[in-house]
C-alpha positions in Angstrom: 8.6 -2.3 2.2 10.4 1.0 2.5 9.0 1.7 6.0 10.1 -1.8 7.2 13.5 -1.5 5.5 14.2 1.9 7.0 14.3 0.2 10.4 16.9 -2.4 9.5 20.7 -2.1 10.3 21.8 -2.4 6.7 25.6 -2.5 6.2 28.4 -4.4 4.5 28.6 -6.9 7.4 25.0 -6.4 8.6 21.6 -6.9 7.1 21.3 -7.1 3.3 18.0 -6.7 1.5 16.9 -7.9 -1.9 13.6 -7.1 -3.6 11.6 -9.2 -6.0 8.1 -8.3 -7.3 5.7 -10.8 -8.8 2.5 -10.8 -10.7 2.0 -13.3 -13.5 5.8 -13.9 -13.3 8.5 -13.0 -10.8 10.9 -10.1 -11.4 14.0 -9.6 -9.4 14.4 -5.8 -8.7 17.8 -6.2 -7.0 19.7 -8.9 -5.2 21.1 -8.7 -1.7 24.6 -7.6 -2.7 23.5 -4.4 -4.5 22.9 -2.0 -1.5 25.1 -2.2 1.6 23.9 1.0 3.3 20.4 2.0 4.3 20.3 5.3 2.4 21.1 3.7 -1.0 18.7 0.8 -0.3 15.8 3.2 0.3 16.6 5.1 -2.9 16.6 1.7 -4.7 13.2 0.9 -3.3 11.9 4.3 -4.4 12.9 3.4 -8.0 10.7 0.3 -8.1 7.7 0.5 -10.4 4.6 -1.5 -9.5 4.1 -4.3 -11.9 0.4 -5.1 -11.6 -1.1 -8.2 -13.1 -1.8 -11.7 -11.7 -0.8 -13.3 -8.4 1.5 -16.2 -9.2 2.8 -16.7 -5.7 4.1 -20.2 -6.4 6.5 -19.0 -9.2 7.6 -16.2 -6.9 8.5 -18.5 -4.1 10.4 -20.7 -6.5 12.3 -17.7 -7.8 13.0 -16.5 -4.3 14.4 -19.9 -3.3 16.4 -20.6 -6.5 17.4 -17.1 -7.6 17.2 -14.5 -4.8 18.7 -16.8 -2.2 21.6 -17.9 -4.4 25.2 -16.8 -3.8 25.2 -15.2 -7.3 22.5 -12.8 -6.0 24.5 -12.0 -2.9 23.4 -14.6 -0.4 26.2 -15.2 2.1 27.1 -18.6 3.4 26.2 -19.2 7.0 23.8 -16.2 7.1 20.1 -16.9 7.5 17.9 -16.2 4.5 14.6 -14.6 5.4 11.7 -13.8 3.1 8.8 -11.6 3.7 6.0 -12.1 1.1 3.6 -9.2 0.5 0.7 -10.0 -1.8 -2.3 -8.2 -3.1 -4.5 -11.2 -3.5 -5.2 -14.9 -3.6 -2.6 -17.0 -5.4 -3.5 -18.2 -8.9 -2.4 -21.7 -7.9 -2.8 -22.6 -4.3 -1.4 -26.1 -4.7 1.8 -24.8 -6.3 2.1 -22.1 -3.7 1.9 -24.7 -0.9 4.4 -26.9 -2.6 6.9 -24.1 -3.1 6.4 -22.8 0.4 7.2 -26.3 1.8 10.3 -26.4 -0.4 11.5 -23.1 0.9 
């Protein structure tokens, strides 16, 4: 995540990045309005502690769509919302994951 993010043109009017982890449940680390420059974003990523646990991808996709991509978390109107999902294993509910991916 850090290596990828270090290549992005993060700025107030440019790219914004939010990070959410998930295991048995999703956890928003920070929304897209928290860091508006690359250096502070990379420090924020350094402060993330790995959760461990299950792989509830369906709930994570739902939280991404309903929480992370909300204006309250910093999503800007008219700006594309792009998610990159990194997982360590097979989803605990493939049917829910497919349904949430379709809804996103």
